[in-house]
C-alpha positions as CSV (number, residue, x, y, z in Angstrom):
1,M,-18.4,17.3,0.8
2,K,-15.4,19.1,-0.5
3,K,-14.9,20.8,2.9
4,F,-14.8,17.3,4.5
5,Y,-12.1,16.1,2.1
6,L,-10.0,19.3,2.7
7,A,-10.4,18.9,6.5
8,A,-9.5,15.2,6.4
9,S,-6.5,15.9,4.1
10,L,-5.2,18.6,6.4
11,T,-5.7,16.4,9.5
12,V,-3.8,13.5,7.9
13,L,-1.0,15.7,6.6
14,A,-0.5,17.1,10.1
15,A,-0.2,13.6,11.5
16,M,2.2,12.3,8.8
17,T,5.4,12.9,10.7
18,P,6.9,9.4,11.3
19,M,6.8,8.3,14.9
20,T,9.0,5.8,16.7
21,A,8.4,3.8,19.9
22,H,10.7,1.3,21.6
23,A,9.7,-2.3,22.3
24,G,12.6,-4.0,24.0
25,D,15.7,-3.7,21.9
26,K,13.8,-3.0,18.6
27,E,12.0,0.1,17.4
28,V,8.4,0.2,16.3
29,S,7.9,2.8,13.7
30,F,4.7,4.2,12.4
31,S,4.0,6.1,9.2
32,A,1.0,7.6,7.4
33,S,0.4,8.6,3.8
34,L,-2.2,10.5,1.9
35,D,-2.4,10.4,-1.9
36,L,-4.8,12.3,-4.2
37,V,-4.9,10.6,-7.6
38,S,-6.7,11.6,-10.8
39,D,-7.3,8.0,-11.7
40,Y,-6.9,4.9,-9.5
41,V,-5.2,2.3,-11.7
42,F,-4.2,-1.1,-10.2
43,R,-2.2,-3.5,-12.4
44,G,-3.3,-1.8,-15.6
45,V,-7.0,-1.6,-14.7
46,S,-8.8,1.6,-13.9
47,F,-10.7,1.0,-10.6
48,A,-12.0,4.6,-10.0
49,G,-11.6,8.2,-11.1
50,A,-10.2,10.8,-8.8
51,A,-9.7,9.3,-5.4
52,L,-8.3,10.1,-1.9
53,Q,-6.0,7.3,-0.6
54,P,-4.9,7.4,3.0
55,G,-2.7,4.7,4.5
56,I,-1.1,3.8,7.9
57,E,1.7,1.4,8.5
58,A,3.7,0.0,11.5
59,A,7.0,-1.8,11.3
60,Y,8.8,-3.8,14.0
61,G,12.2,-5.1,12.8
62,D,11.6,-6.8,9.5
63,L,7.8,-7.2,10.0
64,T,5.5,-4.6,8.5
65,V,1.7,-4.4,8.9
66,G,-0.6,-1.8,7.4
67,A,-3.9,-0.6,6.1
68,W,-4.7,1.4,3.0
69,Y,-8.0,2.9,1.8
70,S,-9.2,4.4,-1.5
71,T,-12.4,6.4,-1.8
72,E,-13.5,7.9,-5.1
73,I,-14.1,11.6,-4.7
74,E,-16.4,12.2,-7.6
75,D,-18.8,9.3,-6.9
76,T,-22.1,10.3,-5.3
77,T,-22.9,6.8,-3.9
78,F,-21.3,6.1,-0.5
79,A,-18.7,3.3,-0.6
80,A,-19.0,2.8,-4.4
81,G,-15.5,2.5,-5.8
82,D,-14.1,2.2,-2.3
83,E,-11.4,-0.3,-1.3
84,L,-9.7,-1.3,2.0
85,D,-6.4,-3.2,1.9
86,L,-5.0,-5.0,5.0
87,Y,-1.5,-6.3,4.5
88,A,1.6,-7.7,6.3
89,S,5.1,-8.5,5.0
90,Y,8.3,-9.8,6.3
91,G,11.7,-8.9,4.7
92,F,15.1,-10.5,5.1
93,E,18.6,-10.4,3.7
94,L,19.8,-13.1,1.3
95,S,23.2,-11.4,0.8
96,D,24.9,-8.0,1.1
97,S,23.2,-6.9,-2.2
98,V,20.0,-9.0,-2.4
99,S,17.0,-9.0,0.0
100,A,13.8,-11.0,-0.1
101,S,10.3,-10.5,1.2
102,I,7.1,-12.5,1.7
103,G,3.7,-11.1,2.4
104,G,-0.1,-11.3,2.3
105,T,-2.8,-8.8,1.4
106,Y,-6.6,-8.8,1.8
107,Y,-8.4,-6.6,-0.6
108,H,-11.9,-5.6,0.5
109,Y,-14.5,-3.8,-1.6
110,P,-17.2,-2.5,0.8
111,S,-19.9,-2.1,-1.9
112,G,-19.5,-5.9,-2.7
113,G,-20.4,-7.3,0.8
114,S,-19.2,-7.9,4.3
115,L,-15.6,-7.8,5.5
116,F,-13.6,-11.0,4.7
117,A,-16.3,-12.4,2.4
118,T,-14.6,-13.5,-0.8
119,E,-17.2,-15.5,-2.8
120,N,-16.6,-14.7,-6.5
121,G,-14.3,-11.8,-5.4
122,A,-17.3,-9.4,-5.2
123,A,-16.4,-8.3,-1.6
124,G,-12.7,-9.1,-1.6
125,S,-9.8,-11.4,-2.3
126,Y,-6.7,-12.8,-0.6
127,E,-3.2,-12.6,-2.2
128,V,0.3,-13.8,-1.2
129,S,3.6,-12.4,-2.6
130,A,7.3,-13.1,-2.7
131,G,9.9,-10.7,-4.0
132,L,13.5,-9.9,-4.5
133,A,15.2,-6.5,-4.3
134,F,18.7,-5.6,-5.4
135,D,21.1,-3.1,-3.9
136,A,22.0,-1.5,-7.2
137,P,21.5,1.8,-9.1
138,F,17.7,2.6,-9.2
139,D,16.9,-0.2,-6.7
140,P,15.5,-2.8,-9.1
141,S,13.0,-5.3,-7.7
142,V,10.8,-8.2,-8.9
143,T,7.7,-9.6,-7.1
144,A,5.4,-12.4,-7.8
145,Y,1.8,-12.4,-6.5
146,Y,-0.8,-15.1,-6.3
147,D,-4.5,-14.3,-5.7
148,F,-6.3,-17.3,-4.2
149,T,-9.8,-15.9,-5.0
150,F,-9.2,-15.2,-8.7
151,E,-6.6,-17.9,-9.1
152,A,-4.3,-15.3,-10.8
153,I,-0.5,-14.9,-10.9
154,T,1.0,-11.4,-11.4
155,L,4.7,-10.7,-12.0
156,E,5.8,-7.1,-11.3
157,G,9.1,-5.4,-11.8
158,S,10.1,-2.0,-10.6
159,V,12.9,0.6,-10.4
160,G,12.9,3.8,-8.3
161,H,14.9,6.5,-6.7
162,S,14.3,8.5,-3.5
163,V,15.4,12.1,-3.1
164,P,15.6,13.4,0.5
165,V,13.8,16.8,0.9
166,T,14.1,17.1,4.7
167,D,15.1,14.6,7.5
168,A,11.4,13.4,7.6
169,V,10.3,13.9,4.0
170,S,11.4,12.5,0.7
171,L,10.4,12.7,-2.9
172,D,10.0,9.1,-4.3
173,L,10.1,8.4,-8.0
174,G,9.4,5.0,-9.5
175,L,8.4,3.0,-12.5
176,T,6.5,-0.3,-12.2
177,A,5.6,-2.8,-15.0
């Protein structure tokens, strides 16, 4: 199994170079990511131990759509601790220094049932979000989330800084509360 994860990781890493295609006068860009985490924590709750988390995203103008997956490495049961997120967001400028975004995410837990089943949240939940980002030192932002399945509101604030390593790679540092 470890050989599978190593092969999958190397394959995804080789494909992580951002790609761009043209659609009319706007560019469509694609990106991929691969994270290896020692503990998958989401909004203060540990969801899984060590996990492999690939993602893929496409952007067209101010519209972004993507998919993200988390699979626990140490678990011996297939799909236990797994999660698939499908999301879309739209960003727009409010002023020269403030931008806003709206979005939606579907969280799916394969061990809980079929795709798009949300009864009691066992197989998934739907969430919408609205956020503000500020063009200031450390790029502060604030986002509000509402989960329709769990009827829960979450408020999140963050700061971050990106350090370019090459033209195609950057080191991103952030803090979220």
